[in-house]
VMD Tcl script that draws the C-alpha trace (Angstrom):
set ca {
  {105.13 72.00 81.64}
  {102.17 69.86 82.63}
  {99.42 70.91 84.93}
  {97.58 68.34 86.97}
  {94.12 68.77 88.33}
  {92.47 67.05 91.23}
  {89.48 64.75 90.78}
  {87.33 67.48 92.40}
  {88.61 70.03 89.85}
  {87.65 67.62 87.09}
  {84.22 67.04 88.64}
  {83.46 70.76 88.91}
  {84.76 71.48 85.40}
  {81.96 69.35 83.88}
  {79.26 71.85 84.85}
  {77.99 74.99 83.09}
  {79.63 78.24 84.21}
  {76.86 79.30 86.61}
  {76.74 75.93 88.40}
  {80.53 75.66 88.35}
  {80.78 79.01 90.16}
  {78.37 77.80 92.86}
  {80.29 74.54 93.30}
  {83.60 76.40 93.55}
  {82.13 78.79 96.13}
  {80.86 75.86 98.19}
  {84.18 74.03 97.92}
  {86.18 77.06 99.05}
  {83.81 77.63 101.96}
  {84.06 74.05 103.24}
  {87.85 74.03 102.95}
  {88.10 77.37 104.78}
  {85.94 76.04 107.64}
  {88.25 73.19 108.49}
  {91.76 73.47 107.12}
  {93.32 70.07 106.71}
  {90.18 68.26 105.61}
  {90.99 65.59 103.05}
  {89.31 66.39 99.75}
  {88.46 63.45 97.52}
  {85.73 61.97 95.35}
  {83.56 59.38 97.03}
  {80.40 58.01 95.48}
  {81.46 60.11 92.46}
  {81.00 63.44 94.28}
  {83.25 65.85 96.21}
  {83.80 64.55 99.73}
  {85.52 66.08 102.73}
  {86.93 63.84 105.43}
  {88.90 63.89 108.59}
  {89.11 60.23 109.41}
  {85.38 59.94 108.76}
  {83.21 61.60 106.12}
  {82.28 65.12 107.19}
  {80.45 66.56 104.17}
  {79.65 65.85 100.52}
  {78.10 67.99 97.80}
  {77.04 67.50 94.20}
  {75.83 69.48 91.24}
  {72.55 68.60 89.57}
  {70.52 70.12 86.74}
  {68.21 72.11 89.02}
  {69.98 72.21 92.36}
  {73.08 71.68 94.47}
  {72.84 68.64 96.71}
  {74.32 68.93 100.20}
  {75.00 65.64 101.95}
  {75.89 66.14 105.61}
  {74.33 62.85 106.71}
  {71.13 61.98 108.55}
  {72.25 63.03 112.05}
  {73.20 66.55 110.93}
  {69.93 66.92 109.03}
  {67.92 65.78 112.04}
  {69.84 68.11 114.37}
  {69.14 71.09 112.08}
  {65.61 70.16 111.02}
  {64.09 73.49 112.10}
  {66.53 75.40 109.88}
  {65.76 73.17 106.91}
  {62.04 73.90 106.68}
  {62.48 75.89 103.45}
  {64.48 73.17 101.67}
  {63.57 69.89 100.04}
  {65.24 67.22 102.16}
  {65.44 63.48 102.54}
  {67.19 61.26 105.06}
  {70.69 62.51 104.22}
  {70.17 65.15 101.53}
  {69.40 68.86 101.30}
  {68.54 70.36 97.91}
  {69.40 74.00 97.23}
  {67.77 75.18 93.99}
  {70.00 77.12 91.61}
  {67.56 80.02 91.97}
  {68.44 80.31 95.67}
  {71.68 81.60 97.21}
  {73.91 79.01 98.80}
  {73.13 78.86 102.53}
  {76.76 79.19 103.61}
  {75.88 79.90 107.26}
  {73.92 76.65 107.33}
  {76.79 74.79 105.64}
  {79.06 76.14 108.37}
  {76.79 74.75 111.09}
  {76.44 71.38 109.34}
  {80.19 70.94 108.89}
  {80.92 72.07 112.46}
  {78.25 69.69 113.76}
  {79.84 66.76 111.91}
  {83.32 67.68 113.09}
  {82.07 67.59 116.68}
  {79.69 64.65 116.28}
  {82.22 62.43 114.58}
  {85.04 63.61 116.83}
  {87.18 64.06 113.77}
}
mol new
graphics top color blue
foreach p $ca { graphics top sphere $p radius 0.5 }
foreach p [lrange $ca 0 end-1] q [lrange $ca 1 end] { graphics top cylinder $p $q radius 0.2 }
display resetview
């Protein structure tokens, strides 16, 4: 019997246990928010789409990168004051809990904004 894994499974499996657990938690949360999102790798990182890209995330040595896109970041700028951000990126240090409520708002924003 052979077991196949998805590209996202393979991506997450590369990380140390503590980071892997955070990535799995984030993945499960995003998929629960919008059943039916297509899960794939794009730009080498987990990507969630419904017609258009809705959300990406990535593991890094010191943080989890959230990539909701520039419009979502701009729309939620007040909530992001405690995070390091750039045009399309939010960094969540491994020493900080995942902001799942914020992830919910970012994903919902993109679902509405992109009329996916």
